VOTI-93199 format. One record per atom (N, C-alpha, C, O, CB): x, y, z. Coordinates in steps of 0.1 Angstrom, whole numbers, padded with zeros to 4 digits, always signed. Glycine has a CB too. Layout:
<rs>
XYZ
...
</rs>
This chain:
<rs>
+0392+0044-0266
+0382+0044-0257
+0383+0055-0247
+0394+0058-0242
+0382+0030-0249
+0372+0063-0245
+0372+0074-0236
+0369+0069-0222
+0360+0060-0220
+0362+0085-0240
+0376+0074-0212
+0373+0071-0198
+0366+0082-0191
+0370+0094-0194
+0386+0067-0191
+0357+0079-0183
+0350+0090-0176
+0357+0091-0162
+0360+0081-0155
+0335+0086-0173
+0361+0103-0159
+0369+0106-0147
+0359+0112-0137
+0354+0123-0139
+0381+0115-0149
+0356+0105-0127
+0346+0109-0117
+0353+0118-0107
+0365+0117-0104
+0339+0097-0110
+0345+0127-0101
+0351+0136-0090
+0356+0127-0079
+0352+0116-0076
+0340+0146-0085
+0366+0132-0072
+0372+0125-0061
+0362+0120-0051
+0354+0128-0046
+0383+0134-0054
+0363+0108-0047
+0354+0102-0037
+0341+0096-0043
+0334+0089-0036
+0351+0112-0027
+0337+0100-0055
+0325+0096-0061
+0324+0081-0063
+0315+0074-0059
+0322+0103-0075
+0335+0075-0069
+0335+0061-0071
+0335+0054-0058
+0328+0044-0056
+0348+0057-0079
+0343+0058-0048
+0343+0052-0035
+0329+0052-0028
+0325+0042-0023
+0353+0059-0026
+0322+0063-0029
+0309+0064-0023
+0299+0055-0030
+0291+0048-0024
+0303+0079-0024
+0300+0055-0044
+0291+0046-0051
+0294+0031-0048
+0285+0023-0047
+0292+0048-0066
+0306+0028-0046
+0310+0014-0042
+0305+0011-0029
+0300-0001-0026
+0325+0013-0043
+0305+0020-0019
+0300+0018-0006
+0285+0015-0007
+0280+0006+0000
+0302+0030+0003
+0277+0022-0015
+0263+0020-0016
+0260+0006-0022
+0252-0001-0017
+0257+0031-0025
+0268+0002-0032
+0266-0011-0038
+0269-0022-0028
+0262-0031-0027
+0275-0012-0051
+0280-0020-0021
+0284-0030-0011
+0274-0031+0000
+0270-0042+0005
+0298-0027-0005
+0268-0019+0004
+0258-0019+0015
+0246-0027+0010
+0240-0035+0017
+0254-0005+0019
+0242-0025-0003
+0230-0032-0009
+0233-0047-0009
+0223-0054-0007
+0228-0026-0023
+0245-0051-0012
+0248-0065-0012
+0248-0071+0002
+0245-0083+0003
+0261-0067-0019
+0253-0064+0012
+0254-0070+0025
+0241-0069+0033
+0240-0076+0043
+0265-0063+0032
+0232-0060+0030
+0220-0058+0038
+0210-0068+0031
+0204-0064+0020
+0215-0043+0038
+0206-0079+0037
+0197-0088+0031
+0183-0081+0031
+0178-0075+0040
+0196-0101+0039
+0177-0083+0019
+0163-0077+0018
+0153-0087+0023
+0154-0099+0021
+0160-0074+0003
+0143-0082+0030
+0133-0091+0035
+0119-0086+0030
+0118-0074+0026
+0133-0091+0051
+0109-0094+0030
+0096-0091+0025
+0088-0084+0035
+0088-0088+0047
+0089-0103+0020
+0081-0073+0031
+0072-0066+0040
+0059-0064+0033
+0058-0065+0021
+0078-0052+0044
+0049-0062+0041
+0035-0059+0037
+0030-0046+0044
+0032-0045+0056
+0025-0071+0039
+0025-0037+0036
+0020-0025+0042
+0005-0024+0039
+0001-0026+0027
+0028-0013+0037
-0003-0020+0049
-0017-0017+0047
-0019-0002+0047
-0017+0005+0057
-0026-0024+0058
-0023+0004+0036
-0024+0018+0034
-0039+0022+0033
-0047+0015+0027
-0016+0023+0022
-0042+0034+0038
-0056+0040+0037
-0056+0052+0028
-0047+0061+0029
-0061+0043+0051
-0065+0052+0018
-0067+0063+0009
-0081+0067+0010
-0090+0060+0014
-0063+0058-0006
-0084+0080+0005
-0097+0085+0004
-0099+0091-0009
-0090+0097-0015
-0100+0095+0016
-0112+0090-0014
-0116+0098-0026
-0124+0110-0020
-0134+0108-0013
-0125+0089-0036
-0119+0122-0023
-0125+0134-0018
-0130+0142-0030
-0122+0146-0038
-0115+0142-0009
-0143+0144-0030
-0149+0151-0041
-0152+0165-0036
-0159+0167-0026
-0162+0144-0047
-0147+0175-0043
-0149+0189-0040
-0160+0195-0048
-0159+0197-0060
-0136+0198-0042
-0172+0198-0041
-0183+0203-0048
-0185+0217-0042
-0190+0219-0031
-0196+0194-0046
-0182+0227-0050
-0184+0241-0047
-0176+0244-0033
-0182+0251-0025
-0198+0245-0045
-0164+0239-0032
-0156+0242-0020
-0160+0233-0008
-0154+0235+0003
-0158+0256-0016
-0169+0223-0009
-0173+0215+0002
-0170+0200-0002
-0174+0195-0012
-0188+0216+0005
-0162+0194+0007
-0158+0180+0004
-0167+0170+0012
-0165+0158+0011
-0144+0178+0007
-0176+0175+0020
-0185+0166+0028
-0176+0158+0038
-0164+0160+0039
-0192+0156+0019
-0183+0151+0047
-0177+0144+0057
-0175+0129+0055
-0165+0123+0058
-0184+0145+0070
-0185+0123+0048
-0184+0108+0045
-0178+0106+0031
-0182+0112+0021
-0199+0102+0045
-0168+0098+0031
-0160+0096+0019
-0158+0081+0016
-0157+0073+0025
-0147+0103+0019
-0157+0078+0003
-0153+0065-0001
-0138+0063+0002
-0130+0072-0002
-0156+0062-0016
-0135+0052+0008
-0121+0049+0012
-0116+0036+0005
-0124+0027+0003
-0119+0049+0027
-0103+0035+0003
-0097+0023-0002
-0086+0019+0008
-0078+0027+0013
-0091+0025-0016
-0086+0006+0012
-0075+0000+0020
-0067-0008+0010
-0073-0017+0003
-0080-0008+0032
-0055-0005+0009
-0046-0012-0001
-0035-0019+0006
-0029-0013+0015
-0041-0002-0012
-0032-0031+0002
-0021-0039+0007
-0010-0040-0003
-0013-0044-0015
-0025-0053+0012
+0002-0036+0000
+0014-0036-0009
+0024-0045-0003
+0026-0046+0009
+0019-0022-0012
+0031-0052-0012
+0043-0061-0008
+0055-0055-0015
+0055-0051-0026
+0041-0075-0012
+0066-0055-0007
+0079-0050-0013
+0090-0055-0004
+0088-0060+0007
+0079-0035-0013
+0102-0054-0009
+0114-0058-0002
+0120-0045+0005
+0120-0034-0001
+0124-0065-0011
+0126-0047+0017
+0134-0037+0024
+0144-0044+0033
+0142-0055+0036
+0124-0027+0032
+0154-0036+0036
+0165-0042+0045
+0162-0040+0060
+0170-0045+0068
+0178-0036+0041
+0152-0032+0063
+0149-0029+0077
+0135-0024+0079
+0129-0020+0069
+0160-0019+0084
+0130-0024+0091
+0117-0019+0094
+0116-0004+0091
+0106+0001+0085
+0113-0021+0109
+0127+0003+0094
+0127+0017+0091
+0126+0020+0076
+0119+0029+0071
+0140+0024+0097
+0134+0012+0068
+0134+0014+0053
+0120+0010+0048
+0115+0017+0039
+0145+0006+0047
+0114+0000+0054
+0101-0005+0050
+0090+0006+0052
+0081+0009+0044
+0097-0018+0057
+0091+0013+0064
+0082+0024+0067
+0084+0035+0057
+0074+0040+0052
+0085+0029+0082
+0096+0039+0054
+0098+0050+0045
+0093+0046+0031
+0087+0054+0024
+0114+0053+0044
+0095+0034+0027
+0090+0029+0014
+0075+0030+0013
+0069+0034+0003
+0096+0015+0010
+0069+0025+0024
+0054+0024+0024
+0048+0038+0023
+0039+0041+0016
+0049+0017+0037
+0054+0048+0031
+0049+0062+0031
+0051+0068+0017
+0043+0074+0012
+0057+0070+0041
+0063+0065+0011
+0066+0070-0002
+0056+0065-0013
+0051+0072-0021
+0080+0067-0006
+0054+0052-0012
+0044+0045-0022
+0030+0051-0020
+0023+0053-0030
+0044+0030-0020
+0026+0053-0008
+0013+0059-0005
+0012+0073-0011
+0002+0076-0018
+0010+0059+0010
+0022+0081-0008
+0021+0095-0013
+0022+0095-0029
+0015+0104-0035
+0033+0103-0008
+0030+0087-0035
+0031+0087-0049
+0019+0081-0056
+0018+0083-0069
+0044+0079-0053
+0010+0075-0049
-0002+0069-0055
-0013+0080-0057
-0023+0077-0063
-0007+0057-0047
-0011+0091-0051
-0021+0102-0051
-0023+0107-0065
-0014+0108-0073
-0018+0113-0042
-0036+0111-0068
-0039+0117-0081
-0052+0125-0080
-0059+0124-0070
-0040+0106-0093
-0055+0132-0090
-0067+0140-0091
-0072+0141-0105
-0065+0140-0114
-0065+0154-0085
-0085+0143-0106
-0092+0145-0119
-0105+0151-0117
-0110+0153-0106
-0093+0131-0126
-0111+0156-0128
-0124+0161-0128
-0134+0150-0132
-0132+0144-0142
-0126+0174-0137
-0145+0149-0124
-0155+0139-0127
-0164+0144-0138
-0163+0155-0143
-0163+0134-0115
-0174+0136-0142
-0183+0139-0153
-0191+0152-0150
-0196+0159-0159
-0193+0128-0156
-0193+0155-0137
-0201+0167-0133
-0192+0179-0132
-0196+0190-0129
-0208+0164-0119
-0179+0177-0135
-0170+0189-0135
-0164+0191-0121
-0157+0202-0119
-0176+0201-0140
-0166+0183-0111
-0161+0184-0098
-0147+0178-0097
-0144+0168-0103
-0171+0179-0087
-0139+0184-0089
-0125+0179-0087
-0126+0167-0077
-0132+0168-0067
-0116+0190-0081
-0120+0156-0081
-0119+0144-0073
-0104+0142-0070
-0096+0141-0078
-0125+0131-0081
-0102+0140-0057
-0088+0139-0052
-0087+0125-0046
-0095+0121-0037
-0084+0150-0041
-0077+0117-0050
-0074+0104-0044
-0062+0107-0035
-0051+0109-0040
-0071+0093-0055
-0064+0106-0022
-0054+0111-0012
-0050+0100-0003
-0058+0092+0002
-0059+0122-0004
-0037+0099+0000
-0031+0090+0009
-0034+0095+0023
-0029+0106+0027
-0016+0088+0007
-0042+0088+0031
-0045+0092+0045
-0034+0088+0054
-0030+0095+0063
-0058+0086+0049
-0029+0076+0053
-0018+0071+0061
-0016+0056+0061
-0023+0049+0054
-0020+0076+0075
-0006+0052+0068
-0002+0038+0069
-0009+0032+0081
-0007+0036+0092
+0014+0037+0071
-0017+0022+0079
-0025+0016+0089
-0017+0005+0097
-0018+0004+0109
-0038+0009+0083
-0009-0003+0089
-0001-0014+0095
+0010-0017+0086
+0010-0016+0074
-0010-0026+0098
+0021-0023+0092
+0033-0027+0085
+0037-0040+0091
+0040-0041+0103
+0044-0016+0086
+0038-0050+0082
+0042-0064+0087
+0055-0068+0080
+0057-0065+0068
+0031-0074+0084
+0063-0076+0087
+0074-0083+0081
+0069-0097+0078
+0065-0104+0087
+0087-0083+0091
+0070-0100+0065
+0065-0114+0061
+0077-0123+0064
+0086-0125+0055
+0061-0114+0046
+0077-0130+0075
+0088-0138+0080
+0088-0151+0071
+0079-0154+0064
+0086-0142+0094
+0099-0158+0072
+0102-0170+0063
+0091-0181+0064
+0089-0188+0054
+0114-0177+0067
+0083-0182+0074
+0072-0192+0074
+0061-0188+0065
+0052-0196+0062
+0067-0194+0088
+0060-0175+0061
+0050-0171+0051
+0054-0177+0037
+0066-0176+0033
+0049-0156+0050
+0044-0182+0030
+0047-0188+0017
+0048-0176+0007
+0045-0165+0010
+0036-0198+0012
+0053-0179-0005
+0054-0168-0015
+0041-0162-0019
+0040-0151-0024
+0062-0173-0027
+0030-0170-0017
+0017-0165-0021
+0010-0157-0010
+0001-0149-0013
+0008-0177-0024
+0016-0157+0002
+0010-0149+0012
+0014-0134+0011
+0025-0131+0009
+0014-0154+0026
+0004-0126+0012
+0006-0111+0011
+0003-0104+0023
+0007-0092+0025
-0002-0106-0001
-0005-0110+0032
-0009-0104+0045
-0013-0115+0054
-0018-0125+0050
-0020-0093+0042
-0012-0112+0067
-0018-0121+0077
-0022-0113+0089
-0016-0102+0092
-0009-0132+0081
-0032-0118+0096
-0037-0112+0109
-0040-0124+0118
-0047-0133+0114
-0049-0102+0107
-0035-0123+0130
-0038-0133+0139
-0047-0128+0150
-0044-0117+0156
-0024-0139+0145
-0057-0135+0154
-0067-0130+0164
-0073-0142+0172
-0071-0153+0168
-0078-0122+0157
-0079-0138+0183
-0086-0148+0190
-0101-0147+0187
-0107-0136+0186
-0084-0146+0206
-0107-0159+0184
-0122-0159+0181
-0128-0170+0189
-0122-0181+0190
-0124-0161+0165
-0140-0168+0193
-0148-0178+0200
-0154-0188+0191
-0162-0184+0182
-0158-0171+0209
-0150-0201+0192
-0156-0211+0184
-0157-0208+0169
-0168-0208+0163
-0169-0215+0189
-0146-0205+0162
-0147-0200+0148
-0153-0211+0139
-0160-0207+0130
-0133-0197+0143
-0149-0224+0140
-0154-0234+0131
-0169-0235+0133
-0177-0237+0124
-0147-0247+0133
-0174-0235+0146
-0188-0236+0149
-0196-0224+0144
-0208-0225+0142
-0190-0239+0164
-0189-0213+0143
-0196-0200+0140
-0192-0195+0126
-0194-0184+0122
-0192-0189+0150
-0187-0204+0117
-0182-0200+0104
-0192-0193+0096
-0189-0185+0088
-0177-0212+0097
-0205-0197+0097
-0215-0190+0089
-0217-0176+0093
-0220-0167+0084
-0229-0197+0090
-0214-0172+0105
-0214-0158+0109
-0201-0151+0106
-0201-0139+0103
-0216-0157+0125
-0190-0158+0106
-0177-0152+0103
-0173-0151+0089
-0166-0142+0085
-0166-0160+0111
-0177-0161+0081
-0173-0161+0067
-0185-0158+0058
-0195-0164+0058
-0168-0176+0063
-0184-0147+0050
-0195-0142+0042
-0198-0152+0031
-0188-0159+0026
-0192-0128+0036
-0210-0153+0026
-0213-0161+0014
-0206-0156+0002
-0202-0144+0001
-0228-0162+0012
-0204-0165-0008
-0197-0161-0020
-0203-0148-0026
-0195-0140-0031
-0198-0173-0030
-0216-0147-0027
-0222-0135-0033
-0219-0122-0026
-0220-0112-0032
-0237-0137-0033
-0214-0123-0014
-0211-0111-0006
-0196-0106-0009
-0192-0095-0005
-0213-0113+0008
-0188-0115-0015
-0174-0111-0018
-0174-0100-0028
-0182-0100-0038
-0166-0123-0022
-0165-0091-0027
-0164-0079-0036
-0164-0083-0050
-0170-0076-0059
-0152-0071-0032
-0157-0093-0054
-0156-0097-0068
-0169-0100-0074
-0171-0099-0087
-0146-0109-0069
-0179-0104-0066
-0192-0108-0071
-0202-0097-0069
-0214-0099-0073
-0197-0120-0065
-0198-0085-0064
-0207-0074-0062
-0205-0064-0073
-0195-0065-0081
-0205-0067-0048
-0213-0053-0074
-0211-0042-0083
-0198-0035-0080
-0195-0034-0068
-0223-0033-0083
-0192-0030-0089
-0179-0023-0087
-0181-0010-0080
-0190-0003-0082
-0172-0020-0101
-0172-0008-0070
-0173+0005-0063
-0169+0017-0072
-0172+0028-0069
-0163+0005-0050
-0162+0014-0083
-0158+0025-0092
-0171+0032-0097
-0170+0044-0100
-0150+0019-0104
-0182+0025-0099
-0194+0032-0103
-0199+0042-0093
-0204+0052-0097
-0205+0021-0105
-0196+0040-0080
-0200+0049-0070
-0192+0062-0070
-0197+0073-0068
-0199+0042-0056
-0179+0060-0073
-0170+0071-0073
-0173+0081-0084
-0172+0093-0082
-0155+0066-0075
-0178+0076-0095
-0181+0085-0107
-0193+0095-0103
-0194+0105-0109
-0185+0077-0119
-0202+0090-0094
-0214+0098-0091
-0210+0111-0083
-0219+0119-0080
-0223+0090-0083
</rs>
């Protein structure tokens, strides 16, 4: 059997990383990220753009690590392509809108929460809660708009 001989200190450093990972409890975080679709038509991207707000869930050992992970995930989601008209389309990470720690009282199904004050919400539910037909899943896909 061949043994791999690591440079001095390498095993010790790797062991520290493993032990740190075991001792730092991972907690659930949710990040709200903002992206834009930018279409370049003859060097002009216009001012009004289709945007996407995306919520991601992931584990991290601290708020700082969660922030770094969210930024990294946003940046790595960027892409570009040419649309049917031959124009360059850029999907760009604009930034991190919000970052939450999903505390233990959040169930495993919860991915995001917002707490706010509202005047008589039950009495005004028809104004606050859109009808089923207005929910995105029952509307035409926004992807059709992006192709144009």
